[in-house]
N, C-alpha and C positions, 0 to 999 in steps of 0.2 A: 562482438562480445568484449566485455570489459577486460578479461584476462588476456586478450590478444596482445596487449602492449607489454605483457610480462613474459620473459623468456623462461620457460620451464618445459620439462620433458613430458609431453602429452601421452606418452606410451607407458610411463611408470604408474604404479598404483596411486601415488600421491598426485600425479598430474591428472589422472583420470578423475580422481575425487575432486580436485580443484576445478576442473573443467565442468563437472556436473553441478557443483555448487554455484559457480558463476552463471551457468545456463539457467538454473532454477531462479537465482536472484534476478536475472534479466526478465524472465517470465513474470515473476511477482511484481516487478516494477511496472511492467506493461499492464498488468491486471488491476493494480491499485492506482487509480488516477485520483490524486487529491489536488484541488485547486483552492488557493486562498481567495476569499471573497472580501474585497475592500468595500465596505458599506458602513453607513451610520447605524451601528447596532448597539448603541449605548455603551461603548467601550468593550464589548465582548467580541472577540475575533470569531469569524464564521468560516467554515471550510465546506467545500463541495466534495462529496464522495460519489463515485460511480458504482452502482450495485453490480457486482460481477454476475449475478443471476439474470437480471432483466434489463440492465443498463440504465435504470432510472437514476437521475441525479438527485442526491439527498443532501440537504443543507444541515450541517451539524455545528453547534457552537463549541467553543473551546472548552467550556466547563464540562460538557458531555464527553468530549474526547479525553479529558483528564480523569474523569470519574468511571467511565464504562470500558469494558474490554471488547464489547461488540454492541451493535444496534440491530434492530430488525427493519428490513426494508418495508416501508408502508405500502408498496405496490405489490410485491410478490411474497412477502413474509419470510424471505431468506435472511439468515444472519449475515451481517457484514462485520468482519473483524476489523477493529480499529488498530492499525499498524503502529501508531505512535504511542500506544499505551505503555507507560512505564519508562518512556525515553527521557 
């Protein structure tokens, strides 16, 4: 856990909250696997997203990431939230 390196009282209300947030962030990081694809794509960066619903690997260009809040998985039709939107 990321917060293990930080010294805080894990029994206090604040400590429990911090531990819960850090645990949730860890799970989110594991669930959202994004990989940069280095390929000749005409100057447009491409990324691979793993669908959390079915595990399909979906290629998304940088323009779509900047424009959309989510995409729909072409395999299972589940929405995939684009985590970098607005960053």
